[in-house]
C-alpha positions as CSV (number, residue, x, y, z in Angstrom):
1,M,-50.8,31.2,5.6
2,D,-52.2,34.4,4.0
3,D,-52.8,33.5,0.3
4,G,-52.8,37.1,-0.8
5,Y,-56.4,37.3,-1.7
6,D,-57.2,40.5,0.2
7,R,-54.2,42.2,-1.4
8,F,-55.3,41.1,-4.8
9,V,-58.8,42.4,-4.2
10,K,-57.5,45.8,-3.0
11,L,-55.2,46.1,-6.0
12,L,-57.8,45.1,-8.5
13,D,-60.3,47.6,-7.1
14,Q,-57.8,50.4,-7.6
15,S,-56.1,49.3,-10.8
16,Q,-59.3,49.1,-12.9
17,H,-59.2,52.9,-12.7
18,F,-55.5,53.4,-13.4
19,P,-54.5,55.4,-16.4
20,A,-52.9,53.2,-19.2
21,Q,-49.4,54.3,-18.4
22,R,-49.7,53.4,-14.7
23,L,-51.3,50.1,-15.6
24,K,-48.4,49.3,-17.9
25,A,-45.9,50.1,-15.2
26,L,-47.7,47.7,-12.8
27,Q,-47.6,45.0,-15.5
28,D,-43.9,45.5,-16.1
29,R,-43.1,45.1,-12.4
30,G,-45.0,41.8,-12.3
31,L,-43.3,40.7,-15.5
32,R,-39.8,41.5,-14.3
33,R,-40.2,39.6,-11.0
34,F,-41.7,36.6,-12.9
35,L,-38.9,36.5,-15.5
36,R,-36.2,36.6,-12.8
37,H,-37.8,33.6,-11.1
38,A,-38.2,31.7,-14.4
39,Y,-34.6,32.3,-15.4
40,E,-33.2,31.2,-12.1
41,E,-35.4,28.3,-11.2
42,V,-36.8,26.8,-14.4
43,P,-34.4,24.7,-16.6
44,A,-36.3,25.3,-19.8
45,Y,-35.8,29.1,-19.6
46,K,-32.1,29.2,-19.1
47,Q,-31.7,29.4,-22.9
48,R,-35.0,30.9,-23.8
49,L,-34.5,33.9,-21.6
50,A,-30.8,34.3,-22.1
51,P,-31.1,37.4,-24.4
52,L,-33.0,39.3,-21.7
53,F,-30.3,38.7,-19.1
54,S,-27.2,39.1,-21.2
55,A,-26.4,42.5,-19.6
56,G,-27.0,41.6,-16.0
57,P,-29.4,40.3,-13.4
58,E,-32.4,42.4,-14.4
59,P,-34.4,41.4,-17.5
60,D,-34.1,43.8,-20.5
61,L,-37.7,44.0,-21.6
62,T,-36.7,45.8,-24.9
63,R,-35.6,42.3,-26.0
64,W,-39.0,40.7,-25.3
65,Q,-39.5,39.7,-28.9
66,D,-36.3,37.6,-28.7
67,I,-38.1,35.1,-26.5
68,P,-39.5,32.3,-28.8
69,V,-43.2,31.6,-28.6
70,L,-44.0,28.5,-26.6
71,T,-46.4,26.2,-28.3
72,R,-48.8,23.7,-26.7
73,S,-46.9,20.8,-28.2
74,Q,-43.6,22.1,-26.8
75,A,-45.2,22.5,-23.4
76,Q,-46.5,18.9,-23.5
77,E,-43.0,17.6,-24.5
78,E,-41.1,19.8,-22.0
79,S,-43.5,19.8,-19.0
80,Q,-40.9,18.6,-16.5
81,E,-38.3,21.1,-17.8
82,L,-40.9,23.8,-17.4
83,K,-41.6,23.0,-13.8
84,A,-39.7,25.2,-11.3
85,I,-37.0,23.6,-9.1
86,S,-38.3,25.8,-6.3
87,V,-40.9,28.4,-5.8
88,P,-41.2,31.4,-3.5
89,E,-43.0,30.8,-0.2
90,Q,-45.7,33.3,-1.1
91,A,-46.6,31.2,-4.2
92,G,-48.1,28.6,-1.9
93,A,-48.7,24.9,-2.6
94,T,-48.3,23.5,-6.1
95,Q,-51.2,21.6,-7.7
96,T,-51.1,19.2,-10.6
97,K,-53.7,20.0,-13.2
98,H,-54.6,19.0,-16.8
99,T,-56.4,20.8,-19.6
100,S,-59.7,19.6,-21.0
101,G,-58.1,17.8,-23.9
102,S,-60.4,19.5,-26.5
103,T,-57.4,19.7,-28.9
104,G,-56.5,16.1,-28.5
105,T,-54.0,15.2,-25.8
106,P,-54.5,17.0,-22.4
107,L,-51.6,19.1,-21.2
108,I,-50.4,18.1,-17.7
109,H,-49.4,21.3,-15.9
110,Y,-48.6,22.6,-12.5
111,R,-50.3,25.6,-10.8
112,S,-49.2,27.7,-7.9
113,K,-51.9,28.4,-5.3
114,L,-51.1,32.1,-5.9
115,Q,-52.2,31.8,-9.5
116,Q,-55.5,30.3,-8.4
117,T,-55.9,33.2,-5.9
118,A,-55.3,35.7,-8.7
119,N,-57.9,33.9,-10.8
120,Q,-60.4,34.0,-8.0
121,A,-59.8,37.7,-7.3
122,V,-60.4,38.8,-10.9
123,L,-63.5,36.6,-11.0
124,D,-64.9,38.1,-7.8
125,R,-64.3,41.6,-9.3
126,L,-66.3,40.5,-12.3
127,F,-69.1,39.4,-9.9
128,Q,-69.1,42.9,-8.4
129,W,-69.2,44.5,-11.8
130,Y,-72.4,42.6,-12.5
131,Q,-73.8,43.1,-9.0
132,M,-74.0,39.4,-8.4
133,D,-75.2,38.4,-4.9
134,G,-72.9,35.7,-3.3
135,N,-75.8,34.6,-1.0
136,K,-77.8,33.4,-4.0
137,S,-77.2,30.0,-5.7
138,L,-75.1,29.3,-8.8
139,A,-75.5,26.2,-11.0
140,Q,-72.6,24.9,-13.1
141,L,-72.9,22.6,-16.1
142,T,-69.4,21.7,-17.2
143,T,-67.1,18.7,-17.3
144,D,-66.6,17.0,-13.9
145,Y,-62.9,16.2,-13.4
146,H,-63.4,15.0,-9.7
147,D,-66.1,12.3,-10.3
148,R,-68.5,13.9,-7.9
149,A,-71.1,15.6,-10.0
150,S,-73.1,12.7,-11.4
151,Y,-76.8,12.8,-12.3
152,P,-79.3,13.0,-10.8
153,N,-78.1,14.9,-7.7
154,G,-74.8,16.3,-8.9
155,Y,-72.4,18.0,-6.5
156,A,-73.5,20.6,-3.9
157,G,-71.2,23.0,-2.0
158,H,-71.1,26.6,-0.7
159,E,-69.2,29.9,-1.1
160,W,-68.8,30.3,-4.9
161,F,-68.2,34.0,-4.2
162,R,-65.4,34.3,-1.6
163,G,-66.4,35.8,1.7
164,Q,-70.1,35.0,1.2
165,P,-70.5,31.5,2.5
166,Q,-74.3,31.3,2.3
167,G,-74.4,31.0,-1.5
168,E,-75.0,27.4,-2.6
169,F,-73.0,26.0,-5.5
170,F,-74.4,23.1,-7.7
171,H,-72.4,21.2,-10.3
172,L,-73.6,18.6,-12.9
173,D,-71.3,16.8,-15.3
174,T,-72.2,17.6,-18.9
175,L,-70.1,14.7,-20.3
176,K,-72.2,12.0,-18.8
177,T,-75.7,13.6,-19.0
178,T,-78.2,14.3,-21.8
179,T,-79.5,17.8,-22.4
180,M,-82.9,16.8,-21.1
181,Q,-81.3,15.5,-17.9
182,Q,-79.5,18.8,-17.5
183,L,-82.7,20.7,-18.0
184,K,-84.6,18.7,-15.4
185,W,-81.7,19.2,-12.9
186,L,-81.7,23.0,-13.5
187,V,-85.5,23.2,-12.9
188,Q,-85.0,21.4,-9.6
189,K,-82.1,23.6,-8.4
190,E,-83.8,27.0,-9.1
191,A,-80.4,28.7,-9.1
192,A,-80.1,32.4,-9.7
193,Y,-77.0,32.1,-11.9
194,L,-75.8,29.6,-14.5
195,N,-72.2,28.8,-15.6
196,T,-71.7,26.6,-18.7
197,F,-70.4,26.4,-22.2
198,P,-72.0,28.6,-24.9
199,N,-73.1,25.7,-27.1
200,N,-74.5,23.8,-24.1
201,A,-76.6,26.8,-23.1
202,R,-77.9,27.1,-26.6
203,G,-78.6,23.3,-26.6
204,L,-80.6,23.7,-23.4
205,I,-82.7,26.4,-24.9
206,E,-83.4,24.5,-28.1
207,A,-84.3,21.3,-26.2
208,A,-86.7,23.2,-23.9
209,Q,-88.4,24.8,-26.9
210,E,-88.6,21.5,-28.8
211,A,-90.1,19.7,-25.7
212,N,-92.3,22.7,-25.0
213,V,-91.1,22.9,-21.4
214,P,-90.2,26.1,-19.6
215,L,-86.5,27.0,-19.3
216,P,-85.5,28.5,-15.9
217,R,-84.8,32.2,-15.8
218,F,-81.4,33.4,-14.6
219,D,-80.1,36.7,-13.4
220,V,-76.7,36.1,-15.0
221,V,-75.4,33.4,-17.4
222,L,-71.6,33.0,-17.4
223,L,-70.1,31.4,-20.5
224,S,-66.6,30.0,-21.1
225,G,-64.6,27.3,-22.8
226,E,-65.8,28.1,-26.4
227,V,-66.1,31.0,-28.8
228,L,-69.3,32.9,-28.0
229,E,-71.1,33.7,-31.3
230,D,-73.2,36.8,-31.4
231,D,-76.4,35.0,-32.3
232,T,-75.9,32.6,-29.5
233,R,-75.3,35.4,-27.0
234,K,-78.5,37.1,-28.2
235,L,-80.5,33.9,-27.9
236,I,-79.4,33.2,-24.4
237,A,-80.0,36.8,-23.3
238,E,-83.5,36.9,-24.8
239,T,-84.5,33.5,-23.5
240,T,-83.1,33.5,-20.0
241,G,-83.7,37.2,-19.3
242,G,-80.3,37.7,-17.6
243,A,-77.0,39.4,-18.4
244,V,-74.6,37.3,-20.4
245,I,-70.9,37.2,-19.3
246,N,-68.3,36.0,-21.7
247,L,-65.2,34.6,-19.9
248,F,-61.9,34.0,-21.8
249,G,-59.0,32.1,-20.5
250,A,-57.4,28.6,-20.2
251,S,-56.7,26.1,-17.5
252,E,-53.0,26.4,-17.9
253,S,-52.8,30.2,-18.3
254,G,-55.6,31.4,-16.0
255,R,-58.2,34.0,-16.5
256,L,-57.4,36.4,-19.3
257,A,-60.5,38.5,-20.1
258,A,-64.1,39.0,-19.4
259,S,-67.0,41.1,-20.8
260,C,-67.8,44.6,-19.8
261,P,-71.1,45.0,-17.9
262,E,-71.8,48.3,-19.8
263,H,-70.7,47.6,-23.3
264,G,-69.9,43.8,-23.6
265,T,-66.3,44.4,-24.7
266,L,-63.8,41.9,-23.4
267,H,-61.6,43.6,-20.8
268,I,-58.1,42.0,-20.6
269,H,-57.0,41.2,-17.0
270,E,-53.8,43.3,-17.4
271,E,-52.9,43.0,-13.7
272,I,-52.3,39.3,-13.7
273,S,-51.1,38.6,-17.3
274,F,-49.6,40.0,-20.5
275,L,-51.7,39.1,-23.6
276,E,-50.1,39.6,-27.0
277,V,-51.5,39.3,-30.6
278,V,-48.7,38.1,-32.9
279,D,-48.1,36.7,-36.4
280,E,-46.8,33.2,-37.2
281,Q,-43.2,34.4,-36.6
282,G,-44.1,35.7,-33.1
283,K,-44.0,39.4,-34.1
284,P,-46.7,41.8,-32.9
285,V,-49.5,42.7,-35.3
286,P,-51.2,46.1,-35.3
287,D,-54.2,46.7,-33.1
288,G,-57.4,45.5,-34.8
289,E,-55.7,42.8,-36.9
290,T,-56.1,39.1,-36.3
291,G,-53.2,37.1,-35.0
292,R,-52.3,34.3,-32.6
293,L,-53.1,35.0,-29.0
294,V,-50.0,34.6,-26.8
295,T,-50.0,35.0,-23.0
296,T,-47.7,35.3,-20.0
297,S,-49.4,34.9,-16.6
298,F,-47.4,36.5,-13.7
299,Y,-48.3,34.3,-10.7
300,N,-47.9,30.7,-11.7
301,F,-44.4,30.3,-10.2
302,A,-44.7,26.5,-10.3
303,M,-44.7,26.2,-14.1
304,P,-44.1,29.6,-15.9
305,L,-45.6,29.7,-19.4
306,I,-43.9,32.7,-21.0
307,R,-45.2,33.8,-24.5
308,Y,-47.4,30.7,-24.5
309,A,-49.6,30.3,-27.7
310,L,-53.1,29.5,-26.5
311,G,-54.1,28.1,-29.9
312,D,-56.7,30.8,-30.3
313,Y,-56.8,33.7,-32.8
314,G,-58.1,37.1,-32.1
315,A,-57.5,40.9,-32.2
316,V,-57.0,43.7,-29.7
317,S,-59.1,46.7,-30.1
318,A,-57.5,49.9,-31.2
319,N,-59.9,52.0,-29.0
320,P,-60.4,51.9,-25.3
321,C,-63.8,50.8,-23.9
322,P,-66.3,53.7,-23.4
323,C,-66.9,52.5,-19.8
324,G,-63.7,54.4,-18.7
325,R,-61.6,51.4,-17.7
326,Q,-58.2,52.0,-19.3
327,G,-56.9,48.5,-19.8
328,R,-56.9,47.0,-23.3
329,T,-59.8,45.1,-24.7
330,L,-60.1,42.2,-27.1
331,K,-61.9,43.2,-30.3
332,F,-62.9,39.5,-30.8
333,V,-61.7,36.0,-30.3
334,A,-62.0,34.2,-33.6
335,G,-61.4,30.6,-32.6
336,R,-58.7,28.0,-32.9
337,Q,-56.7,26.8,-35.9
338,R,-58.8,23.7,-36.1
339,N,-61.9,25.9,-36.6
340,L,-60.5,27.8,-39.5
341,F,-61.9,26.8,-42.9
342,R,-59.6,27.1,-46.0
343,F,-60.7,27.2,-49.6
344,V,-59.4,26.3,-53.1
345,D,-58.5,29.9,-54.0
346,G,-56.2,30.3,-51.0
347,T,-58.7,32.3,-48.8
348,S,-59.7,31.3,-45.3
349,K,-62.2,32.3,-42.7
350,W,-63.7,31.3,-39.3
351,P,-67.3,30.3,-40.0
352,D,-70.0,32.4,-38.6
353,M,-73.2,30.8,-39.7
354,K,-76.5,32.5,-38.6
355,L,-78.4,29.6,-37.1
356,R,-81.7,31.4,-37.0
357,E,-81.5,32.0,-40.8
358,L,-80.6,28.3,-41.4
359,R,-83.6,27.2,-39.3
360,T,-85.9,29.1,-41.6
361,I,-84.9,26.5,-44.2
362,Y,-84.9,23.5,-41.8
363,S,-85.6,23.5,-38.1
364,F,-82.7,21.2,-37.0
365,L,-82.1,20.8,-33.3
366,Q,-78.3,20.9,-33.5
367,M,-75.6,21.2,-36.2
368,Q,-71.9,20.4,-36.7
369,V,-70.0,21.3,-39.8
370,V,-66.8,19.4,-40.7
371,Q,-64.5,20.4,-43.5
372,D,-63.0,17.1,-44.6
373,K,-61.6,18.3,-47.9
374,I,-60.6,21.7,-49.2
375,D,-63.7,21.8,-51.4
376,H,-66.1,19.7,-49.3
377,L,-68.1,20.0,-46.1
378,T,-70.1,17.3,-44.2
379,V,-73.0,18.9,-42.3
380,Y,-74.4,16.8,-39.5
381,M,-77.9,17.9,-38.3
382,V,-80.0,16.5,-35.5
383,R,-83.3,15.9,-37.3
384,S,-86.3,18.0,-36.5
385,T,-89.5,16.5,-35.1
386,D,-91.9,19.0,-36.8
387,G,-92.3,16.7,-39.9
388,V,-90.9,19.3,-42.4
389,E,-88.9,17.7,-45.1
390,L,-85.2,18.7,-45.5
391,D,-84.6,20.9,-48.5
392,H,-81.0,19.9,-49.4
393,T,-80.6,22.3,-52.2
394,A,-81.7,25.4,-50.3
395,L,-79.4,24.5,-47.3
396,Q,-76.4,23.8,-49.6
397,E,-76.9,27.2,-51.3
398,A,-77.0,28.9,-47.9
399,F,-73.7,27.4,-46.9
400,R,-72.1,28.4,-50.1
401,R,-73.3,32.0,-49.8
402,S,-72.0,32.2,-46.2
403,L,-68.7,30.3,-46.6
404,H,-67.5,29.9,-50.2
405,P,-69.1,29.2,-53.6
406,S,-66.6,26.3,-54.4
407,L,-67.9,24.0,-51.7
408,N,-69.6,20.7,-52.3
409,I,-71.8,19.9,-49.3
410,T,-73.2,16.7,-47.9
411,I,-75.9,16.9,-45.3
412,Q,-76.4,14.0,-43.0
413,L,-79.4,13.8,-40.6
414,C,-78.7,12.1,-37.2
415,D,-80.3,11.5,-33.8
416,E,-77.4,13.0,-31.8
417,I,-74.0,14.8,-32.1
418,A,-71.5,13.5,-29.6
419,R,-69.6,15.9,-27.3
420,S,-65.8,16.1,-27.5
421,A,-63.7,14.4,-24.8
422,S,-63.8,17.7,-22.9
423,G,-67.6,17.6,-22.7
424,K,-68.1,20.5,-25.2
425,F,-69.8,20.7,-28.6
426,E,-67.9,22.1,-31.5
427,D,-70.0,23.6,-34.3
428,F,-67.2,23.9,-36.8
429,I,-64.2,21.5,-37.3
430,S,-61.6,21.7,-40.1
431,K,-59.5,18.7,-40.9
432,I,-57.5,20.8,-43.4
433,T,-54.3,21.4,-41.5
434,T,-51.4,21.2,-44.1
435,E,-51.0,21.6,-47.8
436,S,-50.8,17.8,-48.2
437,D,-54.3,17.5,-46.7
438,Q,-55.7,20.0,-49.2
439,S,-56.4,17.5,-52.0
440,L,-59.4,18.1,-54.2
441,S,-62.3,15.7,-54.0
């Protein structure tokens, strides 16, 4: 059966040049079709979508804000009620998936083949933007959910760029390999392109520099699964010599945005989803202001997630990208609630420590900062091998200047920082989640 890929490719080739009004009309058509399906076929939406269908069989989009935001915990609790009773034939087969579990409990969700096709089509458009050659090889360092990408060989396949079957695809599991094993594997594969997590790419660079071994050069490095900090992006670009692509999305919601080849801004994939920035009550915030990122993907008929809170915070830019594409762009993605640090005076911020500056004080190999009390941080650092003694006072003052002057800081040297259950590293973790947690030390 035709999975719709060619139609997606044709549409995406045209729609990237649509004026904003025409792009919005295209989005509204996809949204109306998807809402009708959810209202008729998904038990959980009979009540949630009732305000939109109170006047008849067509959804009233002017009442969009009446739809309550769907949280991750609600999706976990109501996963069976969110599964469609039936799906259109063109949606294709239904697959059972689960998220990485980086927030704790993985979300079991169901994905239509049509959603996967849409994801692949926007990814292939991105490959075209960056003039990537599907006949070259791509190496992927991410978590292996199929138990087939074990060290030392990993997994090998073909056709990572649809329609170009000669390109080899290599995959190695990051969860069960050390950074040096990954580095050795990359050297052997000699791939033109690399796909991994931002912090994993940075760890590879730092390990190579520490061991004084050459890091492979790449034409393009694709990064996803974590917030890409600016100093990490610059380090990867300078060291690998290639273009750096920032990919934003989630397993359960699909691909949502990717960086512009000309300006680096995050272009939202308006053709396959509707991304909102809202406050804690689910109301839209002005462009440029930080809020919760909430999404509705149009093609997952198996398990519609409507106004689904990703757990990330960010902002939409008030200005279009200078490249000429008319879709909206993300000004930034700040991170998740668990990465937000709160302080005794009621202020809060997502940390953005400049690692290069910190390394002028102590050349640690890796760092993780945990806020365990509202006035206290524990900083874990993988110890340097250059023999330079740690200057506790200078590092503590650097953290206070960057984050907040009230902080008490404990620095612990260690041999290794463990990855999360999803195979990722988290630089910043806050354990301050409720007022009752915010007791002074």
